[in-house]
C-alpha positions in Angstrom: 26.8 13.0 -10.0 23.7 15.2 -10.0 24.3 16.1 -13.7 24.4 12.4 -14.6 21.1 11.8 -12.9 19.6 14.8 -14.6 20.9 13.6 -18.0 19.4 10.1 -17.4 16.1 11.7 -16.4 16.0 13.9 -19.5 16.8 10.9 -21.7 13.7 9.0 -20.4 11.3 11.9 -20.4 10.4 11.7 -24.1 9.5 7.9 -23.9 7.5 8.5 -20.7 5.6 11.3 -22.4 4.9 9.1 -25.4 3.5 6.4 -23.1 1.3 8.9 -21.3 0.0 10.3 -24.6 -0.7 6.7 -25.9 -2.7 5.9 -22.8 -4.7 9.1 -23.0 -5.3 8.6 -26.7 -6.4 5.0 -26.2 -8.8 6.0 -23.4 -10.3 8.7 -25.6 -11.2 6.2 -28.3 -13.1 4.0 -25.8 -16.8 4.4 -25.2 -18.0 5.7 -21.9 -19.1 2.2 -20.9 -15.7 0.7 -21.8 -14.0 3.4 -19.7 -16.3 2.6 -16.7 -15.6 -1.1 -17.0 -11.8 -0.6 -17.3 -11.2 -1.2 -13.5 -12.6 -4.7 -13.9 -10.4 -5.4 -16.9 -7.3 -4.0 -15.3 -7.5 -6.4 -12.4 -8.1 -9.3 -14.8 -11.9 -9.7 -14.9 -12.3 -10.4 -18.6 -16.0 -11.1 -18.5 -18.0 -8.0 -17.6 -21.3 -8.7 -19.3 -22.8 -10.3 -16.2 -22.4 -7.0 -14.3 -24.2 -5.2 -17.1 -27.1 -7.7 -17.0 -27.2 -7.6 -13.2 -27.4 -3.8 -13.2 -30.3 -4.0 -15.7 -32.3 -6.8 -14.0 -31.8 -6.5 -10.3 -34.1 -3.8 -8.8 -32.3 -0.9 -7.1 -33.5 -1.8 -3.6 -32.6 -5.5 -3.7 -29.9 -7.4 -2.0 -27.6 -9.8 -3.8 -25.0 -12.4 -3.0 -21.9 -13.0 -5.2 -20.9 -16.6 -5.8 -17.6 -17.0 -7.6 -15.3 -19.9 -8.3 -11.8 -20.3 -7.0 -10.5 -20.5 -10.6 -12.0 -20.2 -14.0 -11.0 -20.7 -17.6 -11.8 -17.1 -18.6 -10.4 -15.4 -15.5 -7.0 -15.5 -13.9 -7.2 -17.0 -10.4 -5.8 -13.9 -8.7 -8.4 -11.7 -10.4 -11.3 -13.6 -8.8 -10.7 -11.8 -5.5 -11.9 -8.6 -7.3 -15.3 -10.0 -8.3 -17.1 -9.0 -5.0 -15.5 -5.5 -4.7 -16.3 -4.7 -8.4 -19.8 -6.0 -8.0 -20.3 -3.8 -4.9 -19.1 -0.8 -6.9 -20.9 -1.5 -10.1 -24.3 -2.5 -8.7 -24.8 0.4 -6.3 -27.4 1.3 -4.9 -28.2 -2.4 -4.7 -26.8 -4.0 -1.5 -24.4 -6.8 -1.5 -24.7 -9.3 1.3 -22.4 -12.0 2.5 -25.3 -13.8 4.1 -26.8 -16.1 1.4 -30.1 -16.4 3.2 -30.6 -12.6 3.0 -30.1 -12.4 -0.8 -32.9 -11.6 -3.2 -30.5 -12.4 -6.1 -27.4 -14.4 -6.7 -24.7 -13.1 -9.1 -22.7 -16.1 -10.2 -19.2 -15.4 -11.6 -18.2 -18.9 -12.4 -19.8 -20.2 -9.2 -22.1 -23.2 -9.0 -25.7 -22.1 -8.4 -26.9 -25.6 -7.7 -24.4 -26.0 -4.8 -25.9 -23.1 -2.9 -29.1 -25.1 -2.0 -31.5 -22.3 -3.1 -34.6 -22.4 -5.3 -34.7 -19.9 -8.1 -37.6 -18.1 -9.6 -35.6 -17.5 -12.8 -32.0 -17.9 -14.0 -30.5 -15.6 -16.6 -27.3 -17.1 -18.2 -24.5 -14.9 -19.6 -22.3 -17.4 -21.2 -21.4 -20.9 -19.9 -19.9 -19.7 -16.5 -21.9 -16.7 -15.6 -25.5 -16.3 -14.4 -27.9 -14.2 -12.5 -30.6 -15.9 -10.4 -33.6 -14.5 -8.6 -34.1 -16.4 -5.3 -37.6 -17.9 -4.9 -39.1 -17.1 -1.6 -41.8 -19.2 0.0 -45.1 -17.3 0.1 
């Protein structure tokens, strides 16, 4: 019985090694940025440009709120639960808040900025469904 199990294991080893080698080779052909964004793509977040824009535009000491849709044409519904955790990771040291009134910025991943009831100083669009908005504060 043990020898049969060992034979089956040895039979599968070459194909497993080929898969591992393929994965390593594919990762080595990606740019550093592509490798850094890979976690978002693995969980199904196909659009990552909004995170790049947010990291470039939102000042490091600012707070932001993430607004996302329940479903979206470019993102699988199950993947949308990963928008907030990925934003939290990607936008460090900026601070994510779940209190809309505390946010300096809104990162909209398919969300509806108009429905939030805020005024915006500026809105930067990244495609039809994605936007970054600076919240206007009364002086």
